[in-house]
C-alpha positions as YAML, in Angstrom:
chain: A
units: angstrom
residues:
- id: 1
  name: MET
  ca: [-9.14, 46.38, -6.72]
- id: 2
  name: VAL
  ca: [-6.40, 44.58, -4.77]
- id: 3
  name: THR
  ca: [-4.43, 41.68, -6.18]
- id: 4
  name: TRP
  ca: [-1.75, 39.57, -4.62]
- id: 5
  name: ARG
  ca: [1.64, 38.96, -6.26]
- id: 6
  name: ALA
  ca: [2.89, 36.02, -4.20]
- id: 7
  name: GLU
  ca: [5.52, 34.97, -6.72]
- id: 8
  name: SER
  ca: [7.66, 37.97, -5.81]
- id: 9
  name: ALA
  ca: [8.09, 36.98, -2.13]
- id: 10
  name: ARG
  ca: [8.99, 33.99, -0.08]
- id: 11
  name: PHE
  ca: [7.13, 32.69, 2.94]
- id: 12
  name: GLY
  ca: [6.97, 35.41, 5.59]
- id: 13
  name: GLU
  ca: [8.68, 38.08, 3.52]
- id: 14
  name: PRO
  ca: [7.02, 41.22, 2.30]
- id: 15
  name: ALA
  ca: [5.15, 40.80, -0.99]
- id: 16
  name: ALA
  ca: [4.06, 43.41, -3.47]
- id: 17
  name: LYS
  ca: [0.43, 44.36, -3.29]
- id: 18
  name: THR
  ca: [-1.10, 46.45, -6.06]
- id: 19
  name: THR
  ca: [-3.71, 49.05, -5.16]
- id: 20
  name: ALA
  ca: [-6.56, 50.35, -7.31]
- id: 21
  name: SER
  ca: [-4.47, 53.32, -8.45]
- id: 22
  name: GLY
  ca: [-1.67, 50.97, -9.59]
- id: 23
  name: GLY
  ca: [0.71, 51.87, -6.80]
- id: 24
  name: ARG
  ca: [2.49, 49.21, -4.84]
- id: 25
  name: ARG
  ca: [3.01, 48.87, -1.12]
- id: 26
  name: ALA
  ca: [4.84, 46.20, 0.86]
- id: 27
  name: VAL
  ca: [2.60, 44.00, 2.99]
- id: 28
  name: ARG
  ca: [3.04, 40.70, 4.76]
- id: 29
  name: ARG
  ca: [2.14, 37.77, 2.58]
- id: 30
  name: PHE
  ca: [-0.07, 36.13, 5.24]
- id: 31
  name: PRO
  ca: [-2.25, 38.29, 7.50]
- id: 32
  name: SER
  ca: [-2.25, 35.79, 10.38]
- id: 33
  name: PHE
  ca: [1.50, 35.35, 10.20]
- id: 34
  name: GLY
  ca: [1.86, 34.39, 13.89]
- id: 35
  name: ARG
  ca: [-0.56, 31.47, 13.67]
- id: 36
  name: LEU
  ca: [0.58, 29.89, 10.41]
- id: 37
  name: PRO
  ca: [4.02, 28.67, 11.48]
- id: 38
  name: LYS
  ca: [2.44, 27.11, 14.58]
- id: 39
  name: ALA
  ca: [-0.05, 25.28, 12.40]
- id: 40
  name: VAL
  ca: [2.66, 24.12, 10.06]
- id: 41
  name: SER
  ca: [4.81, 22.99, 13.00]
- id: 42
  name: ALA
  ca: [1.89, 21.11, 14.50]
- id: 43
  name: ALA
  ca: [1.11, 19.41, 11.18]
- id: 44
  name: ARG
  ca: [4.78, 18.44, 10.73]
- id: 45
  name: SER
  ca: [4.94, 16.95, 14.22]
- id: 46
  name: ARG
  ca: [1.74, 14.94, 13.62]
- id: 47
  name: VAL
  ca: [3.15, 13.60, 10.37]
- id: 48
  name: ARG
  ca: [6.45, 12.83, 12.06]
- id: 49
  name: ARG
  ca: [4.68, 10.91, 14.86]
- id: 50
  name: ALA
  ca: [2.62, 8.99, 12.32]
- id: 51
  name: VAL
  ca: [5.71, 8.00, 10.36]
- id: 52
  name: VAL
  ca: [7.52, 6.88, 13.50]
- id: 53
  name: ARG
  ca: [4.43, 4.88, 14.55]
- id: 54
  name: TRP
  ca: [4.19, 3.11, 11.21]
- id: 55
  name: THR
  ca: [7.96, 2.42, 11.18]
- id: 56
  name: VAL
  ca: [7.83, 0.85, 14.60]
- id: 57
  name: ILE
  ca: [4.78, -1.25, 13.67]
- id: 58
  name: ALA
  ca: [6.47, -2.39, 10.43]
- id: 59
  name: ARG
  ca: [9.69, -3.35, 12.22]
- id: 60
  name: THR
  ca: [8.15, -5.18, 15.12]
- id: 61
  name: ARG
  ca: [5.58, -7.11, 13.14]
- id: 62
  name: GLY
  ca: [6.86, -10.47, 11.82]
- id: 63
  name: GLU
  ca: [6.87, -11.32, 8.18]
- id: 64
  name: ALA
  ca: [3.65, -13.28, 8.26]
- id: 65
  name: GLY
  ca: [2.26, -14.38, 4.88]
- id: 66
  name: MET
  ca: [3.86, -14.43, 1.48]
- id: 67
  name: SER
  ca: [4.92, -11.81, -0.99]
- id: 68
  name: THR
  ca: [3.75, -11.74, -4.61]
- id: 69
  name: ALA
  ca: [6.81, -13.65, -5.83]
- id: 70
  name: GLU
  ca: [6.30, -16.31, -3.15]
- id: 71
  name: TYR
  ca: [2.63, -16.62, -4.19]
- id: 72
  name: ALA
  ca: [3.74, -17.15, -7.82]
- id: 73
  name: VAL
  ca: [6.26, -19.86, -6.86]
- id: 74
  name: GLY
  ca: [3.67, -21.53, -4.60]
- id: 75
  name: THR
  ca: [1.05, -21.46, -7.34]
- id: 76
  name: ILE
  ca: [3.44, -23.00, -9.88]
- id: 77
  name: ALA
  ca: [4.43, -25.73, -7.39]
- id: 78
  name: ALA
  ca: [0.82, -26.52, -6.64]
- id: 79
  name: CYS
  ca: [-0.03, -26.76, -10.39]
- id: 80
  name: GLY
  ca: [2.94, -29.08, -10.95]
- id: 81
  name: PHE
  ca: [1.84, -31.28, -8.03]
- id: 82
  name: ALA
  ca: [-1.71, -31.38, -9.31]
- id: 83
  name: ALA
  ca: [-0.51, -32.35, -12.82]
- id: 84
  name: LEU
  ca: [1.61, -35.13, -11.32]
- id: 85
  name: LEU
  ca: [-1.27, -36.48, -9.23]
- id: 86
  name: PHE
  ca: [-3.59, -36.34, -12.24]
- id: 87
  name: LYS
  ca: [-1.09, -38.30, -14.33]
- id: 88
  name: ILE
  ca: [-0.64, -40.91, -11.57]
- id: 89
  name: VAL
  ca: [-4.36, -41.37, -10.89]
- id: 90
  name: THR
  ca: [-5.25, -41.71, -14.58]
- id: 91
  name: SER
  ca: [-2.50, -44.26, -15.31]
- id: 92
  name: ASN
  ca: [-3.51, -47.86, -16.09]
- id: 93
  name: GLU
  ca: [-1.91, -49.35, -12.98]
- id: 94
  name: VAL
  ca: [-3.65, -47.05, -10.52]
- id: 95
  name: ARG
  ca: [-6.94, -47.31, -12.40]
- id: 96
  name: SER
  ca: [-6.85, -51.15, -12.13]
- id: 97
  name: MET
  ca: [-5.90, -50.95, -8.43]
- id: 98
  name: LEU
  ca: [-8.80, -48.57, -7.71]
- id: 99
  name: THR
  ca: [-11.20, -50.79, -9.70]
- id: 100
  name: ALA
  ca: [-10.11, -53.88, -7.78]
- id: 101
  name: LEU
  ca: [-10.42, -51.99, -4.43]
- id: 102
  name: ILE
  ca: [-14.00, -50.87, -5.30]
- id: 103
  name: GLN
  ca: [-14.99, -54.40, -6.41]
- id: 104
  name: LYS
  ca: [-13.70, -55.90, -3.13]
- id: 105
  name: ALA
  ca: [-15.62, -53.30, -1.14]
- id: 106
  name: LEU
  ca: [-18.84, -54.04, -3.04]
- id: 107
  name: LYS
  ca: [-18.40, -57.82, -2.52]
- id: 108
  name: LEU
  ca: [-17.94, -57.34, 1.18]
- id: 109
  name: ALA
  ca: [-20.96, -55.04, 1.44]
- id: 110
  name: GLY
  ca: [-23.18, -57.11, -0.85]
...
């Protein structure tokens, strides 16, 4: 039975490998050692290109839209304006003006 003891070695350094008889021999940690660094390098360059691409897009794109805090301020302002309009429309003066306007329109039509 062969077991790996990877905690005793760093990447690319020899690691201890136990054989069935209990003896140890030094072996490379990764059998395809030549291909692994190329794969890691390729992955890093892909990630680096993606980060650069997203950074360029984020910096060149304008700040269209609102952030969460701006939405909150806008919502509070809209609620305040709606409350003010409701108070004005339900006041006695405006109610009497609207009633007079509707009566004049009905007299002209009728």
